[in-house]
C-alpha positions as CSV (number, residue, x, y, z in Angstrom):
1,M,92.4,84.2,107.4
2,S,92.6,86.1,104.2
3,P,91.9,89.8,104.2
4,S,88.5,91.0,102.9
5,I,88.6,93.0,99.7
6,L,86.2,95.6,98.4
7,I,86.3,96.1,94.6
8,I,85.0,99.5,93.3
9,E,84.7,98.9,89.5
10,D,81.9,99.9,87.1
11,N,82.9,97.6,84.2
12,E,81.2,94.3,84.6
13,Q,83.9,92.3,82.8
14,N,86.6,93.8,84.9
15,M,84.6,93.2,88.1
16,Y,84.0,89.6,87.1
17,M,87.7,89.0,86.4
18,L,88.9,90.6,89.6
19,S,86.3,88.9,91.8
20,Y,86.9,85.5,90.1
21,L,90.7,85.7,90.7
22,L,90.3,86.8,94.3
23,T,87.5,84.4,95.2
24,N,89.6,81.5,93.8
25,S,92.4,82.7,96.0
26,N,90.1,82.4,99.0
27,Y,89.5,86.1,99.6
28,N,86.1,87.4,100.8
29,V,85.0,89.9,98.1
30,L,82.6,92.8,98.3
31,K,81.5,94.6,95.1
32,A,80.5,98.2,94.4
33,Y,79.8,99.4,90.9
34,N,80.1,103.1,91.7
35,G,81.9,105.4,94.2
36,V,78.9,106.2,96.4
37,D,78.2,102.5,97.0
38,G,81.9,101.8,97.4
39,L,82.3,104.5,100.1
40,Q,79.2,103.1,102.0
41,L,80.5,99.4,101.8
42,A,83.9,100.5,102.9
43,H,82.6,102.3,106.0
44,D,80.1,99.5,106.8
45,N,82.5,96.6,106.4
46,H,86.1,97.9,106.9
47,P,87.8,95.7,104.3
48,E,91.5,95.3,104.7
49,I,92.1,96.0,100.9
50,I,90.1,98.3,98.6
51,L,90.7,98.0,94.8
52,I,89.6,101.2,93.1
53,D,89.1,102.0,89.4
54,I,90.0,105.6,88.6
55,Q,87.3,106.2,85.9
56,L,83.9,105.7,87.5
57,P,80.5,107.2,86.6
58,D,79.8,109.2,89.7
59,M,83.2,110.3,91.1
60,D,86.7,109.4,90.1
61,G,89.0,107.1,92.0
62,Y,91.2,109.9,93.2
63,E,88.2,111.5,95.0
64,I,87.3,108.1,96.5
65,C,90.8,107.6,97.8
66,A,90.8,111.0,99.4
67,K,87.4,110.5,101.0
68,L,88.4,107.1,102.3
69,R,91.6,108.5,103.8
70,H,89.9,111.4,105.5
71,N,86.6,109.9,106.7
72,G,87.4,107.5,109.4
73,L,88.6,104.4,107.5
74,P,91.2,102.5,109.6
75,K,94.7,103.8,108.8
76,N,96.0,100.3,107.9
77,T,93.5,99.9,105.1
78,T,95.3,99.3,101.8
79,L,94.0,101.3,98.9
80,I,95.1,100.2,95.4
81,A,94.3,102.0,92.2
82,V,93.6,99.4,89.4
83,T,93.3,101.5,86.3
84,S,93.9,101.8,82.6
85,Y,95.3,105.3,83.3
86,A,98.9,104.6,82.6
87,M,100.2,108.0,81.3
88,G,103.1,109.8,82.9
89,G,102.0,111.2,86.3
90,D,99.0,109.0,86.7
91,R,100.7,106.7,89.2
92,E,101.9,109.7,91.2
93,K,98.4,111.3,91.1
94,A,96.9,108.1,92.6
95,L,99.5,107.9,95.3
96,E,99.0,111.6,96.2
97,A,95.2,111.0,96.5
98,G,95.8,108.4,99.1
99,A,96.4,105.1,97.2
100,D,99.1,102.8,98.6
101,G,99.7,101.2,95.2
102,Y,98.9,101.2,91.5
103,I,98.2,98.3,89.2
104,E,97.7,98.9,85.5
105,K,94.9,97.4,83.4
106,P,94.7,95.2,81.6
107,I,95.6,93.1,84.5
108,N,97.7,90.0,84.1
109,P,95.6,87.2,85.6
110,D,98.8,85.2,86.4
111,T,100.4,88.0,88.4
112,F,97.5,90.2,89.7
113,V,97.0,88.5,93.1
114,G,100.7,88.5,93.8
115,Q,101.0,92.2,92.9
116,M,98.1,93.0,95.2
117,V,99.6,91.0,98.1
118,R,102.9,92.7,97.7
119,I,101.3,96.2,98.0
120,Y,99.3,94.9,101.0
121,K,102.3,93.5,102.8
122,I,104.3,96.7,102.3
123,K,101.5,98.8,103.7
124,Q,101.1,96.5,106.7
125,S,104.8,96.6,107.5
126,K,104.8,100.4,107.8
């Protein structure tokens, strides 16, 4: 069975693209358009993978990563920052906040699912 995935993304076009790609790859997708809803869905559903945009309206993705890591989420949950923040140090900042991986936007629809799966498998092998 495929892992369940929570997408925390405020941009409707990005949400559509991510959920479309994942649903077509037979993943069960949960959607949150802000950090507060994302945290609640994560704690209610315990998805195996959480894709987090960094720039959100109510709290940034760094804060969400930190809260998820320190508020009872299963340790094997894979957190992946999916963001247009691609300046020097942004990847490191996401990883320091608790993300297991980092995928830059704009995503490549042909490679995105594979990138996500690689990060997930690395996390599960630890």
